[in-house]
C-alpha positions as CSV (number, residue, x, y, z in Angstrom):
1,M,-54.5,-20.1,-36.1
2,L,-54.8,-20.5,-32.5
3,Y,-54.6,-17.2,-30.9
4,I,-53.3,-16.4,-27.1
5,A,-53.0,-13.6,-25.9
6,N,-51.1,-14.7,-22.4
7,F,-48.6,-16.9,-22.8
8,S,-48.3,-17.4,-19.0
9,T,-51.8,-19.3,-19.5
10,A,-50.8,-20.8,-22.3
11,L,-47.8,-22.4,-20.1
12,A,-50.0,-23.0,-17.4
13,R,-52.6,-25.0,-19.3
14,N,-49.4,-27.2,-21.3
15,R,-51.3,-27.2,-24.3
16,Y,-49.7,-28.7,-28.0
17,L,-48.7,-25.5,-29.5
18,K,-46.4,-24.6,-32.0
19,P,-45.4,-20.7,-31.8
20,A,-45.2,-18.5,-34.5
21,F,-43.8,-16.2,-31.9
22,L,-44.1,-15.7,-28.3
23,G,-45.6,-12.5,-26.1
24,L,-47.1,-11.6,-22.8
25,A,-48.5,-8.0,-23.4
26,T,-49.6,-8.4,-27.0
27,V,-51.7,-11.4,-29.1
28,L,-49.6,-13.6,-30.7
29,A,-50.0,-16.1,-33.5
30,L,-49.5,-19.7,-32.3
31,G,-50.4,-22.6,-34.7
32,A,-51.7,-25.7,-33.0
33,A,-49.5,-28.4,-34.3
34,G,-52.6,-30.9,-34.8
35,A,-54.4,-28.2,-36.3
36,C,-53.7,-28.4,-39.9
37,G,-56.0,-31.1,-40.4
38,G,-54.3,-34.4,-40.6
39,K,-50.6,-33.2,-40.1
40,G,-49.8,-35.6,-37.7
41,P,-50.6,-36.1,-33.7
42,A,-50.3,-33.2,-32.0
43,L,-47.0,-31.7,-30.4
44,D,-46.5,-30.3,-27.0
45,R,-45.4,-26.7,-27.7
46,G,-46.7,-25.4,-24.3
47,T,-43.3,-24.1,-23.0
48,P,-40.9,-22.0,-25.5
49,R,-38.0,-22.9,-26.5
50,A,-34.0,-22.5,-26.9
51,T,-32.6,-20.5,-29.3
52,S,-29.5,-22.0,-31.2
53,S,-26.3,-20.3,-31.4
54,P,-23.3,-22.2,-32.3
55,I,-23.1,-24.8,-29.9
56,V,-21.4,-24.6,-26.7
57,A,-19.5,-27.2,-25.0
58,E,-19.2,-28.4,-21.3
59,G,-21.7,-26.0,-19.2
60,I,-25.6,-25.3,-20.7
61,A,-27.6,-22.5,-20.1
62,F,-31.6,-23.4,-20.5
63,E,-34.8,-22.4,-19.1
64,S,-36.7,-23.2,-16.1
65,Q,-40.1,-22.6,-14.4
66,R,-39.6,-22.0,-10.9
67,S,-41.4,-19.6,-8.3
68,S,-44.1,-19.4,-11.1
69,R,-41.4,-17.4,-13.2
70,I,-39.6,-18.3,-16.5
71,E,-36.0,-17.5,-16.2
72,I,-32.4,-18.4,-17.4
73,H,-30.2,-21.0,-15.5
74,A,-26.9,-22.4,-16.5
75,S,-25.2,-25.5,-14.7
76,N,-22.0,-27.7,-15.7
77,R,-23.0,-30.5,-17.7
78,F,-23.5,-33.1,-14.7
79,G,-26.6,-30.9,-13.8
80,A,-25.3,-29.6,-9.9
81,E,-24.4,-25.5,-9.2
82,L,-27.4,-24.6,-11.1
83,V,-27.2,-20.6,-11.3
84,N,-30.5,-18.0,-12.1
85,L,-28.9,-15.7,-14.6
86,S,-31.7,-13.0,-15.8
87,A,-32.5,-11.5,-12.5
88,K,-36.0,-9.5,-13.8
89,A,-39.1,-10.3,-11.5
90,G,-42.1,-10.0,-13.3
91,S,-40.9,-10.5,-17.2
92,I,-40.9,-13.1,-19.2
93,N,-37.2,-14.0,-19.9
94,S,-36.1,-17.2,-22.3
95,H,-34.0,-17.9,-25.2
96,P,-30.8,-17.8,-23.9
97,S,-27.9,-18.0,-26.3
98,W,-24.3,-17.4,-26.0
99,S,-21.6,-15.8,-27.7
100,P,-18.8,-17.9,-29.1
101,D,-16.2,-16.0,-26.7
102,G,-18.8,-17.6,-24.0
103,K,-18.8,-13.8,-22.3
104,R,-22.3,-12.4,-23.1
105,L,-25.5,-14.2,-23.6
106,A,-28.8,-12.6,-25.5
107,F,-32.1,-14.4,-24.4
108,T,-36.1,-12.8,-25.0
109,S,-37.4,-10.4,-22.2
110,E,-40.9,-9.0,-22.2
111,R,-39.8,-6.4,-19.7
112,E,-40.5,-3.8,-22.1
113,G,-43.4,-4.5,-24.2
114,P,-44.3,-8.3,-26.2
115,G,-40.5,-9.4,-26.6
116,D,-37.3,-8.1,-27.2
117,I,-33.6,-9.0,-27.7
118,Y,-31.2,-8.4,-24.6
119,T,-27.5,-9.3,-23.9
120,M,-26.1,-9.6,-20.7
121,N,-22.6,-10.8,-19.4
122,A,-22.4,-14.2,-18.2
123,D,-22.9,-13.3,-14.6
124,G,-26.3,-11.6,-15.2
125,T,-24.8,-8.1,-15.2
126,D,-25.0,-5.5,-17.6
127,Q,-28.1,-6.2,-19.1
128,V,-28.6,-4.3,-22.3
129,R,-32.1,-4.1,-25.1
130,I,-31.0,-4.4,-28.7
131,T,-33.8,-4.8,-30.3
132,N,-36.7,-2.0,-29.9
133,D,-40.1,-2.6,-32.0
134,P,-43.6,-2.6,-30.9
135,A,-44.0,-6.6,-32.2
136,A,-42.0,-9.4,-30.9
137,D,-38.3,-10.0,-31.5
138,G,-37.1,-13.3,-30.0
139,F,-35.1,-16.3,-30.5
140,P,-31.7,-15.0,-30.8
141,A,-28.9,-17.0,-32.6
142,W,-25.4,-15.6,-32.8
143,S,-23.1,-16.6,-35.8
144,A,-20.0,-18.4,-35.0
145,D,-18.0,-15.6,-35.4
146,G,-19.9,-13.6,-32.8
147,Q,-20.5,-10.3,-35.4
148,F,-24.3,-11.1,-36.1
149,M,-27.6,-12.3,-35.0
150,A,-30.6,-14.2,-36.5
151,F,-33.6,-13.7,-34.9
152,A,-37.5,-14.5,-35.3
153,S,-39.6,-11.1,-35.3
154,T,-43.7,-10.2,-36.1
155,R,-42.5,-6.8,-37.3
156,D,-43.8,-6.9,-40.7
157,G,-47.6,-9.2,-40.0
158,D,-46.2,-13.1,-39.9
159,S,-43.0,-14.2,-38.0
160,E,-39.9,-13.9,-40.2
161,I,-36.4,-14.2,-40.0
162,Y,-34.0,-11.2,-39.3
163,V,-30.2,-11.1,-38.9
164,M,-28.5,-7.7,-37.4
165,R,-24.7,-7.1,-36.0
166,A,-24.4,-8.3,-32.4
167,D,-25.0,-4.8,-31.1
168,G,-28.8,-4.6,-32.8
169,S,-27.8,-2.0,-35.2
170,D,-28.4,-3.1,-39.2
171,Q,-31.3,-5.4,-38.7
172,K,-32.1,-6.8,-42.4
173,R,-35.3,-9.2,-42.8
174,L,-34.3,-12.5,-44.5
175,T,-37.8,-14.7,-45.1
176,N,-40.4,-13.7,-46.4
177,S,-43.4,-16.2,-46.3
178,P,-47.3,-16.1,-45.7
179,G,-46.5,-19.1,-42.7
180,S,-44.5,-18.8,-39.8
181,D,-40.4,-18.7,-39.6
182,S,-38.9,-18.9,-36.7
183,F,-35.9,-20.5,-34.3
184,P,-32.7,-19.6,-36.4
185,S,-29.5,-22.0,-35.9
186,W,-26.6,-20.7,-37.6
187,S,-24.3,-23.3,-39.5
188,P,-21.0,-23.5,-37.8
189,D,-18.6,-21.6,-40.5
190,G,-21.7,-19.2,-41.0
191,S,-22.4,-19.6,-44.6
192,R,-26.3,-21.0,-43.7
193,I,-29.1,-20.4,-41.1
194,A,-31.3,-23.6,-40.2
195,F,-34.5,-22.1,-39.0
196,E,-38.3,-24.2,-39.0
197,S,-41.1,-22.5,-40.9
198,D,-45.2,-23.9,-41.8
199,R,-45.0,-22.4,-45.0
200,A,-46.1,-25.3,-46.6
201,G,-49.1,-26.3,-44.2
202,N,-47.4,-28.5,-41.5
203,T,-43.8,-27.2,-39.4
204,D,-40.6,-28.7,-41.3
205,I,-36.6,-27.5,-41.0
206,Y,-36.0,-25.5,-43.6
207,V,-32.2,-24.3,-44.5
208,M,-31.0,-21.3,-46.6
209,N,-27.9,-19.2,-46.9
210,A,-26.8,-16.6,-44.8
211,E,-27.8,-13.7,-46.9
212,G,-31.7,-15.2,-47.6
213,S,-31.3,-16.9,-50.9
214,D,-31.9,-20.8,-51.4
215,Q,-34.5,-21.4,-48.8
216,K,-35.4,-25.0,-49.1
217,P,-37.2,-27.6,-46.8
218,L,-34.3,-30.2,-45.4
219,I,-37.1,-33.1,-44.9
220,A,-40.6,-33.1,-46.1
221,D,-43.0,-34.8,-44.3
222,P,-46.0,-34.4,-43.1
223,A,-45.2,-34.4,-39.0
224,V,-44.1,-31.2,-37.0
225,D,-40.3,-31.3,-37.4
226,F,-39.0,-28.0,-35.2
227,A,-36.2,-26.8,-33.3
228,P,-32.9,-26.8,-35.4
229,H,-29.7,-27.1,-34.0
230,W,-26.3,-27.7,-36.0
231,S,-23.6,-30.2,-35.1
232,P,-20.6,-28.3,-34.3
233,D,-18.8,-30.3,-37.1
234,G,-21.5,-28.8,-39.6
235,Q,-22.5,-32.0,-40.6
236,K,-25.6,-32.8,-38.9
237,I,-28.8,-31.3,-37.6
238,A,-30.5,-32.1,-34.7
239,F,-33.8,-31.4,-34.4
240,A,-37.2,-32.7,-32.3
241,S,-40.5,-34.2,-34.3
242,N,-43.8,-35.9,-33.3
243,R,-43.5,-38.2,-36.5
244,D,-43.1,-41.0,-34.3
245,G,-46.2,-39.9,-32.2
246,N,-44.6,-37.6,-29.7
247,S,-42.2,-35.1,-29.8
248,E,-38.7,-37.1,-30.0
249,I,-35.1,-36.3,-30.8
250,Y,-33.8,-37.3,-34.3
251,I,-30.4,-35.8,-36.5
252,V,-30.0,-36.3,-40.1
253,N,-27.4,-34.8,-42.4
254,E,-27.2,-31.3,-43.5
255,D,-28.4,-32.7,-47.2
256,G,-31.5,-34.1,-45.2
257,S,-29.8,-37.5,-45.7
258,N,-29.4,-40.5,-43.2
259,L,-32.2,-39.8,-40.4
260,Q,-31.7,-41.4,-37.0
261,R,-34.0,-41.0,-34.2
262,L,-32.0,-40.9,-30.8
263,T,-34.8,-41.2,-28.4
264,D,-37.8,-43.4,-27.9
265,N,-40.1,-42.3,-24.3
266,P,-43.5,-42.3,-24.1
267,A,-42.6,-38.9,-22.6
268,D,-41.4,-35.8,-24.6
269,D,-38.3,-34.7,-25.6
270,G,-37.4,-31.6,-27.0
271,D,-35.2,-28.8,-27.7
272,P,-31.9,-30.7,-28.5
273,A,-28.4,-28.5,-27.9
274,W,-25.5,-30.0,-29.0
275,S,-22.1,-29.4,-26.6
276,P,-19.3,-27.7,-28.1
277,N,-17.1,-30.4,-29.0
278,G,-19.8,-32.8,-30.2
279,S,-19.9,-35.2,-27.4
280,R,-23.4,-34.5,-26.1
281,I,-26.5,-33.5,-26.8
282,A,-28.6,-31.6,-23.7
283,F,-32.5,-31.5,-23.9
284,Y,-35.4,-31.5,-22.5
285,S,-37.6,-34.2,-21.5
286,D,-40.7,-34.6,-19.0
287,R,-39.7,-38.8,-18.6
288,D,-39.8,-38.4,-14.9
289,G,-43.5,-36.5,-14.5
290,S,-41.4,-32.7,-14.8
291,R,-39.8,-31.0,-17.3
292,D,-36.2,-31.6,-16.5
293,I,-33.0,-30.9,-18.7
294,H,-31.3,-33.8,-19.7
295,S,-28.3,-34.8,-21.4
296,M,-26.7,-38.1,-23.9
297,D,-24.3,-39.2,-26.2
298,P,-25.1,-38.2,-29.8
299,D,-26.4,-41.8,-30.4
300,G,-29.2,-41.3,-27.6
301,G,-26.6,-43.7,-25.2
302,A,-26.0,-42.4,-21.3
303,P,-29.0,-40.0,-20.9
304,T,-28.6,-37.8,-18.1
305,Q,-30.5,-35.7,-16.0
306,L,-29.5,-32.5,-15.0
307,T,-32.0,-30.9,-13.2
308,H,-34.7,-32.2,-10.5
309,G,-37.7,-30.4,-9.6
310,D,-41.3,-29.4,-9.7
311,T,-40.7,-26.6,-12.0
312,V,-40.5,-26.2,-15.4
313,Y,-36.6,-26.2,-17.4
314,F,-36.2,-25.7,-21.0
315,A,-34.1,-24.7,-23.6
316,P,-30.5,-25.5,-22.9
317,A,-27.7,-24.3,-24.6
318,W,-23.9,-24.6,-23.9
319,S,-21.8,-22.0,-23.0
320,P,-18.5,-22.2,-26.0
321,D,-16.3,-23.8,-23.1
322,G,-19.1,-26.4,-22.4
323,S,-18.5,-25.8,-18.7
324,R,-21.6,-24.0,-18.2
325,I,-25.4,-24.8,-19.0
326,A,-27.6,-21.2,-19.6
327,F,-31.3,-22.5,-19.3
328,S,-34.9,-21.1,-19.0
329,S,-37.5,-22.1,-15.8
330,S,-41.3,-21.3,-15.9
331,Q,-42.7,-20.6,-12.7
332,D,-45.6,-18.8,-11.2
333,G,-45.8,-17.7,-14.9
334,K,-43.2,-15.7,-15.6
335,L,-40.1,-16.6,-17.6
336,S,-36.8,-17.0,-15.9
337,I,-33.1,-17.3,-17.2
338,L,-30.9,-19.5,-15.3
339,V,-26.9,-20.8,-15.2
340,M,-25.7,-24.3,-14.3
341,K,-22.5,-26.2,-14.4
342,A,-22.3,-28.9,-17.0
343,D,-23.0,-31.3,-14.6
344,G,-26.0,-29.7,-13.0
345,S,-24.3,-27.9,-10.0
346,L,-24.1,-24.2,-9.0
347,I,-27.5,-22.9,-10.0
348,T,-27.9,-19.3,-10.3
349,R,-30.8,-17.3,-11.6
350,L,-29.5,-14.2,-13.4
351,T,-33.1,-12.8,-13.8
352,D,-35.0,-12.6,-10.7
353,R,-35.4,-9.3,-8.8
354,P,-38.4,-7.8,-6.9
355,F,-38.3,-5.2,-9.4
356,S,-36.7,-3.9,-12.7
357,D,-34.2,-0.9,-13.2
358,L,-33.0,-0.3,-16.6
359,S,-32.2,2.3,-18.8
360,P,-29.4,4.0,-17.1
361,A,-28.2,7.3,-18.0
362,W,-25.3,9.3,-16.7
363,S,-25.9,13.1,-16.0
364,P,-23.3,15.1,-17.8
365,D,-20.9,16.1,-14.5
366,G,-21.1,12.1,-13.7
367,S,-22.5,12.5,-10.5
368,N,-25.9,11.3,-10.6
369,L,-27.7,8.6,-12.7
370,A,-31.3,8.8,-14.3
371,F,-33.2,5.6,-14.7
372,E,-36.4,3.6,-15.2
373,S,-38.1,1.3,-12.6
374,N,-41.1,-0.6,-12.1
375,R,-40.2,-1.0,-8.5
376,D,-43.7,1.0,-7.6
377,N,-46.1,-1.0,-9.8
378,N,-45.6,1.0,-12.9
379,S,-42.6,2.5,-15.0
380,E,-41.3,5.7,-13.5
381,I,-38.0,7.9,-14.3
382,Y,-35.6,8.2,-10.8
383,V,-32.8,9.6,-9.8
384,M,-29.5,8.5,-8.2
385,D,-26.1,9.4,-6.8
386,A,-23.5,7.9,-8.8
387,D,-23.0,5.3,-5.7
388,G,-26.4,4.0,-5.7
389,S,-27.5,6.0,-2.8
390,N,-30.2,9.1,-2.8
391,Q,-32.7,7.3,-5.1
392,V,-35.6,9.3,-5.7
393,R,-38.6,9.1,-8.0
394,L,-38.9,12.0,-10.0
395,T,-42.6,10.8,-12.2
396,N,-45.6,9.7,-10.6
397,N,-48.3,9.0,-13.4
398,R,-50.4,5.8,-14.2
399,A,-49.2,5.3,-17.3
400,A,-45.5,4.3,-18.3
401,D,-42.7,7.1,-18.1
402,R,-39.3,5.4,-19.9
403,R,-36.1,6.2,-21.1
404,P,-34.6,9.2,-19.5
405,V,-31.6,11.6,-20.8
406,W,-30.0,14.1,-19.6
407,S,-29.6,17.6,-21.5
408,P,-26.1,18.6,-22.3
409,D,-26.3,20.9,-19.4
410,G,-28.1,18.6,-17.0
411,K,-31.0,20.9,-15.9
412,L,-33.4,18.9,-17.8
413,L,-34.4,15.4,-18.6
414,A,-36.3,14.2,-21.7
415,F,-38.0,10.8,-21.6
416,E,-41.3,9.3,-23.3
417,S,-44.2,8.2,-22.1
418,E,-48.0,7.0,-22.4
419,R,-49.6,9.2,-20.1
420,D,-51.4,10.8,-22.9
421,G,-52.7,8.0,-24.6
422,N,-49.9,6.5,-26.8
423,R,-45.9,7.2,-26.5
424,E,-44.6,11.0,-26.8
425,I,-41.3,13.0,-26.1
426,Y,-41.5,14.7,-22.4
427,I,-39.1,17.2,-20.9
428,M,-38.8,18.3,-17.6
429,Q,-36.3,19.6,-15.1
430,S,-34.0,17.5,-13.4
431,D,-36.0,17.1,-10.4
432,G,-39.0,16.3,-11.8
433,S,-40.9,19.5,-11.7
434,N,-42.4,21.4,-15.0
435,V,-43.2,18.5,-16.9
436,R,-43.8,19.5,-20.9
437,R,-45.2,17.5,-23.7
438,L,-43.1,18.5,-26.8
439,T,-44.8,15.6,-29.5
440,N,-48.6,15.1,-30.4
441,D,-49.5,12.3,-32.9
442,A,-51.0,9.4,-33.1
443,G,-47.8,7.3,-33.7
444,A,-45.6,6.4,-31.2
445,D,-42.6,9.0,-30.6
446,Y,-39.9,7.2,-28.7
447,A,-35.8,7.4,-27.7
448,P,-35.2,11.0,-27.7
449,A,-31.4,12.1,-28.0
450,W,-30.5,15.6,-27.2
451,S,-27.7,17.4,-29.9
452,P,-24.4,18.2,-28.1
453,N,-25.6,21.9,-27.7
454,G,-29.1,21.3,-26.2
455,S,-30.8,22.7,-29.2
456,L,-31.9,20.1,-30.8
457,L,-34.0,16.5,-30.3
458,A,-33.7,13.3,-32.3
459,F,-36.1,11.1,-31.9
460,T,-37.8,7.6,-33.5
461,S,-41.5,8.1,-34.5
462,D,-44.0,5.8,-37.2
463,R,-46.0,8.5,-37.4
464,D,-46.2,8.1,-41.1
465,G,-46.4,4.3,-40.8
466,D,-43.0,2.8,-40.4
467,P,-40.3,4.4,-37.6
468,E,-38.6,6.9,-38.9
469,I,-36.0,9.5,-37.6
470,Y,-37.2,13.0,-36.9
471,L,-35.7,16.0,-35.7
472,M,-37.1,18.9,-33.6
473,R,-36.0,21.9,-31.7
474,A,-36.1,21.6,-28.0
475,D,-39.3,23.4,-27.1
476,G,-40.8,20.8,-29.9
477,S,-41.2,23.3,-32.5
478,G,-39.2,23.1,-36.1
479,L,-40.5,19.3,-36.9
480,V,-38.5,17.4,-39.5
481,K,-38.4,14.1,-41.2
482,L,-34.5,13.1,-41.8
483,T,-35.3,9.4,-43.0
484,N,-38.2,8.0,-45.6
485,N,-37.6,4.3,-46.3
486,T,-39.6,1.4,-46.0
487,R,-36.9,0.0,-43.2
488,R,-36.9,0.7,-39.9
489,D,-35.1,3.6,-38.7
490,E,-34.7,4.1,-34.7
491,N,-32.3,5.1,-31.7
492,P,-30.9,8.1,-33.1
493,V,-27.2,9.2,-31.8
494,W,-25.6,12.3,-32.3
495,S,-22.2,12.3,-33.3
496,P,-19.5,14.3,-30.7
497,D,-19.7,17.7,-32.8
498,G,-23.6,17.6,-33.3
499,S,-22.8,17.6,-37.0
500,R,-24.7,14.1,-37.9
């Protein structure tokens, strides 16, 4: 195995890698495609890949590297009107996946750690974090009914496939293998999930039932097969493979029969994504000297280059109506999310700002918002008026202060901070004065939630191994462990009457 601590460095080197998972802030395992000893020629995996959702129609989302950041973009299917969607400078935002109704995009971001799943509106607004784990989560893929997401995570050691509801709740592990499982793709009817795995020594495409049963390889081949994507009718799977010497696009029947090669170019082609009506396949290619988004007929004919430039574009994802393409870009070592019309016009950047503001929390009377921001090169707590005016910094510490929550009477703010070495729960007056530490444990304590009467705080802690829900008085006394199981219990929320 090859271990890389900085994914941006890997991008810059354009290494031939097969990621077990992607991460910038933590050390993530990546298997070299040619490192398994005679498993076939090396495959260019130096950029992250698109997630698969039930594929979308005439617009494409994809990733791009420009201005040293990788962001998610979208365009129409002819490459015009490129739009950047992910708008969070200084962080890695990648792997866009459209919701079936086209209203939301799920994506991976490292803005708060090694990688979590976020969703946002199709125009880049209302960015919401839906996973929160110290390990890396990524490759989100919506189910066809929009109720679930499959994703990959390293939370249990190796990269495995998980499923959760679209709001991030009810997270369940589907695979458990000694290798790396990633890049899930739902069948259009929601009954099966295709994914890539190196459990047998080299990377192959596997298929399983949606609840995780009956896991089996689609095609057993000594080459590297990756990035599976179901056709809209569920009869075929497109994927990339180096079986003929370099990365090319192939399609195969859903039972593994009738393998066909679609591209034949000395350059690398990858990240295939079917349009919703099945008439086109978007993919990345560096055949013209830089990595750009292209599209072609499903028989490999009529290829069209949609993006043009010196940056790196990859991971295309069609919008459900087929009018747009979201994608990722990499520039200056950062990943960004953009969107364009399906003809490649009107490129708009969704994640690219000079700083990141997040975790907004309304004061009880609705007059103020507390939030966290890295505008001063560190995550701190700020407060502003409800109209965005009068923004004031409340904390000032070299460590990260995050996720403020107001007490019901509006006098206090609880938050999590790493100022004493690891994540603990703190409170302070709403003007930032009188900061007090409430928890003191070698584990991580985070996600505080006030009871409606303000006398108690629920929070998450992994002090006993797995994250569990704990309860304490507002002064830090009377600690009680509420949950105890081998699964992850996180992010407590009180019922309005405080009874649960």
